[in-house]
N, C-alpha and C positions, 0 to 999 in steps of 0.2 A: 762188649764189642759195640762199635759205633754203628748207627743206622745209616741208611742211604744218604742222609743229609749231613752226616758226620757228627762229631762229638758236640758241637754247639747246638744242633737240633735236638739231640738227646737231652742236653742240659736244659734247654728251654722247656721241653716236654716234662721233665722231672720237676722243674720249678712250678709249672702250671698245674701239675698233678698235686703238688704239695699245697698250693693255694686252694685248689678245689677241695681237697680233703679237709683243710682247716675251715673252709667256709661251711662244709657239710657238718663238721663237728660243732660249729657254732649255730647250726640249724638256721642258716641264712640262705635265701634264694639268691641267684645271681643279681636279680633286680634290687634286692635289699642291700647287698654288698655294694652295688654300684652307687646307690643313694648314700650309704654311710661313708664311702671312700671318696665320693665326688669324682668318680671315674665313669666314663660312659659304659653302658651295658655292653655294646658290641666290642669295645676295646678290651674290657675285662674278660669277656668270653674268649677272645683271641689269645689273651695271655694264658688263660686256663688250658687252652688247647695247644699251647706251645708254639703259636704262630708269631708271637712278638715277644721280645725280651724287654721288660719294663725298665724305666729309669729308676734311679734311687729314690727320687721324689714319689713316684708311683708306688714303689715297694713300701715306702714309709706310710703312705696313705692307706694301703691295703692292710698293713700290719696294725695300724691304729684302729681301723674299722673292725678287724678280727680280734682285737684285744690280745694280740701276741706281740712279742718283742720284735722290733724292727731288725735286731741283730739276727734272729732266727731266720727271717726271710732273706736278709742279706747273705747269710751263710748258705742258704739253699740256692741263692742266685749266683754264688761263687764270687761275691764281691768282697767277702772277708773270709779269713781262715778261722777254723774252729778255735784255735788257741791264740788268736791275735791279741788277747788281753784287753779288748776294748770295753769289757764289762767291769763293774765294780769288783766282782769276785770272779777270778778266772774259772771258766766253765769246767776245765779239766780238774782243777783242784776241788771244786764244789761237787763234782760228780753229776752235773746238770746234763743229762743225756737227752736225746730226742724224745725218749719215753717221758722223762720228767717235764720237758717243755710241752708235750701233748697234754699231760695231766693238768699243768698250769693253765693251758689255753681252753680247757673244757669249761664252758659257762654253766653247764648243768651241775657242777660240783661247787660246794661252799669252800671257803678258804680252809676250814678245818678238815674237810674231807680230802682236799688236795694234799694237805700236809700229811695226813694219815696214809694216803696211798703212796706218796713219795717215800715216807718212812718205811713202809712195808717193802716197796720196791728196792730201796737201798739195803734193807736187811738181807734180801735174797741175793743181791749182787755184790755185797761187801766181801772182800777177800777172794773174789773170783774174777781175775783180770780178763778171762776169756768169756765169762758168763755161762760157760758150759759145765757139765758134770765132770768130775775127775775120774 
């Protein structure tokens, strides 16, 4: 259900929340992300609180600073569709879920650890289109 500001406000807040959670996963302060992305601290704060919808350029800068794919931020911003086919391997065919993207974005894990976690995750979700128990 849409909030008092309508679906666009809800969308901006969801995007801001996603950026905030990715920043926290990366263990960055708002000030550190501001410096890495070359975006002012106050503007970044407003984006995280859902007060402004950032441009594609700003989303790219944030994604690069957070070491996540720009596509995942553009997807969260509603600027691309999940199965738009803009990636080298289609996310739907590859099974690249938001869980897998979060694992890949976690800077605390080595590449080997990330692949191991993704492998385990896929083994649990393979053959279960709904992800639930039968």
